C-alpha positions in Angstrom: -22.2 38.1 -168.3 -20.8 34.6 -168.2 -17.4 33.1 -167.4 -15.4 30.0 -168.4 -14.4 29.3 -164.9 -14.7 30.4 -161.2 -12.2 29.8 -158.4 -13.0 29.9 -154.7 -10.0 29.0 -152.4 -10.5 29.0 -148.6 -13.5 31.3 -148.9 -16.8 29.4 -149.1 -16.7 28.3 -145.5 -16.4 31.9 -144.3 -20.1 32.6 -145.2 -23.1 31.0 -143.5 -23.5 27.4 -144.7 -27.2 27.9 -145.2 -26.2 30.2 -148.1 -23.8 27.7 -149.8 -26.4 26.0 -152.0 -27.6 29.4 -153.4 -24.0 30.5 -153.8 -23.2 27.4 -155.9 -26.4 27.8 -157.9 -25.4 31.4 -158.7 -21.9 30.4 -159.8 -23.5 27.6 -162.0 -25.7 30.2 -163.6 -22.7 32.6 -164.2 -20.7 29.9 -165.9 -20.8 29.2 -169.7 -21.8 25.7 -170.7 -18.7 23.5 -170.1 -17.3 26.1 -167.6 -15.4 25.0 -164.5 -15.5 25.6 -160.8 -12.4 25.0 -158.7 -12.8 25.3 -155.0 -11.5 24.3 -151.6 -14.1 23.1 -149.2 -14.0 21.2 -145.9 -14.0 17.5 -145.1 -16.3 17.8 -142.1 -19.4 19.8 -141.1 -19.4 22.3 -138.4 -22.0 24.7 -137.0 -21.1 28.4 -137.3 -18.4 29.7 -135.0 -16.0 32.6 -134.7 -12.4 32.7 -133.7 -11.4 35.9 -132.0 -7.7 35.9 -133.1 -7.2 34.3 -136.5 -3.9 35.9 -137.6 -4.9 39.1 -135.8 -8.6 39.4 -136.9 -11.9 37.9 -135.9 -12.9 35.2 -138.4 -16.2 33.3 -139.0 -16.6 29.7 -140.2 -19.6 27.7 -141.2 -19.4 24.6 -143.3 -20.8 21.2 -144.4 -18.8 18.1 -144.9 -17.3 17.0 -148.3 -20.1 14.5 -149.1 -22.7 17.1 -148.4 -20.9 19.6 -150.7 -20.7 16.9 -153.5 -24.4 16.4 -153.1 -25.1 20.1 -153.3 -22.9 20.6 -156.3 -24.5 17.7 -158.1 -28.0 18.8 -157.3 -27.2 22.3 -158.7 -26.1 20.6 -161.9 -22.4 20.3 -161.7 -20.4 17.2 -162.7 -17.7 16.5 -160.1 -14.6 15.8 -162.2 -12.0 15.4 -159.4 -11.5 15.7 -155.7 -8.1 15.8 -154.0 -6.6 17.2 -150.9 -4.6 20.4 -150.5 -2.8 21.9 -147.5 -3.6 25.2 -145.9 -0.5 27.0 -147.2 0.5 28.8 -144.0 4.2 29.4 -143.7 6.6 30.1 -140.9 6.4 31.8 -138.4 2.7 30.8 -137.8 3.4 27.3 -136.6 -0.1 26.1 -137.1 -0.9 22.4 -137.3 -1.1 20.8 -140.8 -4.6 21.1 -142.1 -5.9 19.7 -145.4 -8.9 20.8 -147.4 -10.7 19.0 -150.2 -10.0 20.6 -153.6 -12.9 20.0 -155.9 -13.0 20.5 -159.7 -16.5 20.6 -161.0 -17.9 21.3 -164.5 -21.1 22.7 -165.8 -22.3 20.3 -168.5 -21.7 21.4 -172.1 -25.4 21.3 -172.9 -28.6 21.3 -171.0 -29.6 22.7 -167.6 -29.7 21.5 -164.1 -32.6 19.4 -163.1 -33.2 20.6 -159.5 
């Protein structure tokens, strides 16, 4: 089975970062030639941590920085088409500080295979 595109908003950094290269490799393999990946990532790296009360639940984070993610995506075989910033999207009454995340659009080349 293959797909024309995959979207991952505010999700990748909730799994162990050591698994991120394999995750992106698998997404790459699932995409058809010329397929797109649109994902939010993080601008800075952090070791794994948990927050006990993230909107009422325990939440896990583990992430690399944006430049590391670009390197991982490129090594997997993606072409980075665009990177911009996007807000977190929380609305009142949460009153959380403004937080921006990199939004990355990447594409699997139309022909050929990754080299690494």
